[in-house]
C-alpha positions as CSV (number, residue, x, y, z in Angstrom):
1,M,91.2,97.5,106.3
2,F,92.5,100.8,105.1
3,G,91.2,101.3,101.6
4,I,94.6,100.8,99.8
5,V,93.2,99.1,96.6
6,R,91.7,101.9,94.6
7,P,91.7,100.9,91.0
8,C,92.3,103.5,88.3
9,T,89.3,102.5,86.2
10,H,90.9,103.2,82.8
11,R,92.9,100.0,83.3
12,L,89.9,97.9,84.0
13,T,88.0,96.4,81.0
14,D,84.3,97.3,81.0
15,G,83.5,93.9,82.2
16,L,85.9,94.0,85.2
17,K,84.8,97.5,86.0
18,T,81.2,96.3,86.2
19,E,82.2,93.4,88.3
20,W,84.2,95.6,90.7
21,M,81.3,98.0,91.0
22,A,78.9,95.1,91.6
23,H,81.0,94.0,94.7
24,L,81.4,97.6,96.0
25,C,77.6,98.2,95.8
26,G,76.9,94.7,97.0
27,L,78.9,95.4,100.2
28,C,77.1,98.6,100.7
29,L,73.7,97.0,100.3
30,A,74.6,94.0,102.4
31,L,75.4,96.4,105.2
32,R,72.1,98.1,104.8
33,A,70.1,94.9,104.6
34,D,71.7,93.2,107.6
35,H,72.5,96.2,109.8
36,G,70.6,99.2,108.8
37,Q,71.1,102.4,106.8
38,F,73.7,103.9,109.0
39,A,76.0,100.9,108.7
40,R,76.6,101.8,105.1
41,V,79.2,104.4,106.2
42,V,81.7,101.6,106.8
43,T,81.7,100.6,103.1
44,N,85.3,100.5,102.0
45,Y,87.4,99.5,99.0
46,D,89.4,96.8,100.7
47,G,86.3,95.1,102.3
48,L,84.9,94.3,98.9
49,I,87.9,92.0,98.2
50,V,86.4,89.5,100.6
51,S,83.3,89.4,98.3
52,V,85.5,89.2,95.2
53,L,87.5,86.3,96.6
54,T,84.4,84.3,97.5
55,E,82.8,84.7,94.1
56,A,86.1,84.1,92.2
57,Q,86.3,80.7,93.8
58,A,82.6,79.7,93.6
59,G,81.8,81.3,90.3
60,V,78.9,83.6,89.5
61,T,75.7,81.7,90.3
62,A,72.1,82.5,89.2
63,G,71.4,84.1,92.5
64,G,74.7,85.9,92.8
65,R,73.5,89.1,91.3
66,R,70.4,91.3,91.6
67,T,69.5,94.6,90.0
68,A,69.8,97.5,92.5
69,G,67.6,100.6,92.2
70,P,68.9,104.1,91.3
71,C,71.6,105.5,93.6
72,P,73.0,109.0,93.7
73,L,76.5,107.5,93.8
74,R,75.8,105.9,90.5
75,A,74.3,109.0,88.9
76,M,70.9,107.6,89.7
77,R,71.4,104.5,87.5
78,T,70.4,101.0,88.3
79,A,73.2,98.4,88.3
80,P,73.8,94.6,88.9
81,V,75.2,94.1,92.4
82,A,76.7,91.1,94.1
83,R,74.7,89.3,96.8
84,G,75.1,86.3,99.0
85,E,77.5,85.0,101.5
86,G,80.6,86.8,100.2
87,A,79.0,90.2,100.4
88,R,77.7,89.4,103.9
89,L,81.1,88.3,105.1
90,A,82.6,91.4,103.7
91,A,80.0,93.4,105.6
92,A,80.7,91.6,108.9
93,V,84.5,92.1,108.6
94,S,84.0,95.8,107.6
95,L,81.8,96.5,110.6
96,V,84.1,94.9,113.2
97,L,87.2,96.6,111.8
98,A,85.4,99.9,111.5
99,S,84.4,99.5,115.2
100,A,88.1,99.0,116.1
101,K,89.0,102.1,114.2
102,V,86.4,104.2,116.0
103,R,87.7,102.9,119.4
104,D,91.3,103.8,118.3
105,H,90.3,107.3,117.4
106,V,88.4,107.6,120.8
107,A,91.5,106.4,122.6
108,D,93.7,108.9,120.7
109,R,91.1,111.7,121.4
110,D,91.1,112.7,117.8
111,G,89.2,115.8,116.8
112,L,85.7,115.9,118.1
113,L,86.3,112.6,119.9
114,A,88.2,114.6,122.5
115,R,84.8,115.7,123.8
116,R,83.3,113.3,126.3
117,P,79.8,113.3,125.0
118,V,80.9,112.6,121.4
119,A,83.4,110.0,122.6
120,A,80.6,108.2,124.6
121,A,78.3,108.2,121.5
122,A,81.1,106.8,119.4
123,R,81.8,104.0,121.8
124,R,78.1,103.0,121.7
125,V,78.2,102.9,117.9
126,A,81.4,100.8,118.0
127,R,79.8,98.3,120.5
128,S,76.7,98.0,118.3
129,W,78.9,97.4,115.2
130,D,80.9,94.7,117.1
131,R,77.6,92.9,118.0
132,A,76.2,93.3,114.5
133,G,79.3,92.0,112.8
134,A,79.5,89.1,115.3
135,R,75.9,88.1,114.5
136,T,76.5,88.0,110.8
137,G,79.8,86.2,111.2
138,R,78.1,83.5,113.3
139,A,75.5,83.0,110.6
140,L,78.3,82.4,108.1
141,G,80.4,80.2,110.4
142,F,83.0,82.9,110.9
143,D,84.1,83.9,114.4
144,T,84.7,87.6,114.5
145,A,86.4,87.2,117.9
146,V,89.7,86.6,116.0
147,L,89.3,90.2,114.6
148,V,88.5,91.7,117.9
149,D,91.4,89.9,119.6
150,A,93.8,91.1,117.0
151,V,92.7,94.7,117.4
152,D,92.8,94.5,121.2
153,R,96.4,93.2,121.1
154,Q,97.4,96.0,118.7
155,T,97.3,98.7,121.5
156,G,99.5,96.7,123.8
157,I,102.0,95.9,121.1
158,E,102.3,99.6,120.1
159,A,102.8,100.6,123.7
160,L,105.8,98.3,124.0
161,A,107.3,99.1,120.6
162,G,110.4,101.3,120.4
163,P,113.6,101.7,118.4
164,G,114.8,98.4,117.3
165,T,111.4,96.6,117.6
166,S,110.7,94.6,114.5
167,L,108.1,96.4,112.3
168,L,106.6,93.0,111.6
169,A,105.8,92.6,115.3
170,V,103.6,95.7,115.0
171,T,101.9,94.6,111.8
172,E,101.1,91.1,113.1
173,P,97.6,91.7,114.5
174,T,96.5,93.2,111.2
175,E,98.0,90.3,109.4
176,T,96.2,87.8,111.6
177,A,92.8,89.5,111.1
178,T,93.0,89.7,107.3
179,A,94.4,86.1,107.1
180,A,91.3,84.9,108.9
181,A,88.9,86.8,106.7
182,F,90.6,85.7,103.4
183,A,90.8,82.1,104.5
184,H,87.1,81.9,105.3
185,T,86.2,82.8,101.8
186,A,87.5,79.4,100.8
187,V,85.0,77.8,103.3
188,L,82.1,79.8,101.9
189,A,83.1,78.9,98.4
190,G,83.4,75.2,99.1
191,R,87.1,75.1,98.3
192,P,88.8,74.1,101.5
193,G,92.1,73.5,99.7
194,N,92.3,77.2,99.1
195,A,92.2,78.1,102.8
196,A,96.0,77.9,103.4
197,P,97.1,79.9,100.4
198,L,94.4,82.5,100.9
199,A,95.3,82.8,104.5
200,E,98.9,83.6,103.4
201,A,97.7,86.1,100.8
202,G,95.5,87.7,103.5
203,R,98.4,87.8,106.0
204,L,100.6,89.7,103.5
205,F,97.7,91.9,102.4
206,G,97.3,92.9,106.1
207,R,101.0,93.6,106.3
208,L,100.8,95.9,103.2
209,A,97.7,97.7,104.5
210,H,99.5,98.5,107.8
211,L,102.8,99.5,106.1
212,L,101.2,101.7,103.5
213,D,99.0,103.4,106.0
214,A,102.1,104.1,108.1
215,V,104.1,105.5,105.1
216,E,101.3,107.7,103.9
217,D,100.6,109.1,107.4
218,Q,104.2,109.5,108.7
219,A,104.6,113.2,107.9
220,A,101.1,114.1,109.3
221,D,101.7,112.0,112.4
222,A,105.0,113.7,113.1
223,E,103.3,117.1,112.8
224,S,100.5,116.1,115.1
225,G,102.5,114.0,117.5
226,A,100.5,110.9,116.8
227,W,102.1,107.4,117.1
228,N,103.5,106.0,113.9
229,P,105.0,102.5,113.5
230,L,107.8,103.6,111.2
231,T,108.9,106.5,113.5
232,A,108.4,104.5,116.7
233,T,110.5,101.5,115.6
234,G,113.1,103.6,113.7
235,T,112.3,101.8,110.4
236,S,113.6,103.5,107.3
237,R,111.4,104.1,104.3
238,A,113.8,101.9,102.3
239,E,113.3,99.0,104.7
240,A,109.5,99.6,104.6
241,R,109.6,99.5,100.8
242,R,111.6,96.2,100.9
243,L,109.0,94.7,103.2
244,A,106.2,96.0,100.9
245,D,107.8,94.5,97.8
246,D,108.3,91.2,99.6
247,A,104.7,91.1,100.5
248,L,103.6,91.8,96.9
249,H,105.7,88.9,95.7
250,G,104.4,86.7,98.4
251,I,100.7,87.5,97.5
252,R,101.4,86.6,93.9
253,L,102.9,83.3,94.9
254,A,100.0,82.5,97.2
255,L,97.4,83.3,94.6
256,R,99.1,80.8,92.2
257,D,98.5,78.1,94.7
258,A,94.7,78.8,94.9
259,E,92.1,77.5,92.5
260,F,89.6,79.9,91.1
261,A,86.5,79.5,88.9
262,D,87.3,83.0,87.5
263,G,90.3,84.7,89.0
264,R,90.6,87.7,86.6
265,L,89.4,90.4,89.0
266,V,91.3,88.9,91.9
267,H,94.5,89.0,89.9
268,V,93.9,92.6,88.8
269,L,93.2,93.8,92.4
270,L,95.7,91.8,94.3
271,A,98.6,91.8,91.8
272,H,98.4,94.8,89.5
273,E,96.5,97.3,91.7
274,L,98.4,96.5,94.8
275,R,101.6,97.3,93.0
276,T,100.2,100.6,92.0
277,S,99.2,101.3,95.7
278,V,102.7,100.6,96.8
279,D,104.2,102.9,94.1
280,R,101.7,105.6,95.1
281,A,102.5,105.4,98.8
282,F,106.2,105.6,98.2
283,G,105.9,108.4,95.6
284,T,106.7,106.4,92.5
285,P,103.3,106.5,90.7
286,S,103.0,104.0,87.9
287,C,99.7,105.4,86.4
288,S,99.7,108.6,84.5
289,H,95.9,108.9,85.1
290,R,96.5,109.3,88.9
291,A,96.9,113.0,88.9
292,A,93.7,115.0,89.7
293,G,92.8,117.4,87.0
294,S,94.9,115.5,84.4
295,G,91.9,115.4,82.0
296,H,92.1,111.6,81.8
297,G,89.0,110.8,83.7
298,P,87.7,110.7,87.3
299,V,89.8,111.4,90.3
300,P,91.5,108.1,91.4
301,G,89.7,106.2,94.1
302,N,86.3,107.5,93.1
303,P,84.5,104.8,91.1
304,Y,81.4,106.9,90.6
305,G,83.0,109.6,88.5
306,A,82.4,112.5,90.9
307,Q,85.3,114.7,91.8
308,G,86.2,113.4,95.2
309,P,88.5,110.9,96.8
310,G,86.3,108.2,98.1
311,P,83.0,106.4,97.8
312,Y,81.3,108.9,100.1
313,G,83.0,112.2,99.3
314,P,85.8,114.0,101.1
315,Q,86.9,111.3,103.6
316,G,90.4,110.8,102.4
317,G,91.9,108.3,100.0
318,G,88.9,105.9,100.0
319,N,89.3,105.3,103.7
320,P,85.9,105.8,105.4
321,Y,87.5,105.6,108.8
322,G,89.9,108.5,108.2
C-alpha cells in the first residue's frame, strides 16, 4: 500500500480525527506488540484502512480501545488507540507489503541498496517481515501467501509489459492483494455478506494506489531511468485519469452494497479523501489547505502537527517505503 489516503484534518470532525488517529496509532502499536520495535517503521496511512473497515463493520466494542502512553509523535500526549483483530490484520498486511517493497528496491539497486552488504541485510529484514506477517495472518485466518504471490507475479508482468499492454494488466497483482485484505475484514467482523463488495472495493483501491503512484513518480522515473507503468505501456495521463475516476465511482458503489455498524470514517476515507488524492496526483487540488506554509494548519499528510510529510518525518508523502 502506497500511502495515498492522507486526510487534510481540517475536514475531519474532532470525533473522526480522533478515530483516525486511534487506528493509525493502533496499527503502530500492533506492529510493536506482535513483531518488535523495529517493525513500527512499516506503519503507513493506507494500512490503517484495514483496521477502520473491520471496526466499521463490527462496531466499537468495550475492548476495542485502550489508552496508549505518551508518544513523541503525539506531542507526548496519551490517546485512545484501536486494538484487536483489525489492527493486527493491518499490521500483518503492512509487514508483507513492506517486505515486497524492500525486495523491489533491492532488485532495482536503489541508493544504498546497490551495495552488496546493505542489500544482503535488507533481504534478511524482508524475509523476517514475511515470516512475521504470515504468523499473524495465520492466527487471524488470513493466508498472506496471496499477497506474496501477487508481489512475485508483479516483476514478471512488468518485464513483459510494453507499448500497447493494458495498464490494468500491470495493476492486477496490486488489485488482487488489496482485494484479499479488504475482504478478510468482513470475516473478522462476522459479516460474511460484506466479503464480495469489500473485495471489489479493495480491488479498485489497489488499482488506484498503483495508478497514483505511477502518476506521481513518472517524471522522477524518467529522469532516473526507472521503470514506470505509464511510460512502459504508453498510457496517457488522460487515460490514467479516466481509469482513476472509474475506480473512484466503483468504490462508492461497492461501499453502498456493504453493511456497516458505523461507516462514517470509511466513507470519509474511501470516498471523499480518495477523490482528493486523485486530484492531488493529477495536479487539480481540491483542498485549499494542502499547500505547505499556507497558514491553515499542519502540512498535509502529517497527522501529528509537525512540519513534515509523513508519520515518521521526511520519508515522502506518507509512504514509509519511499
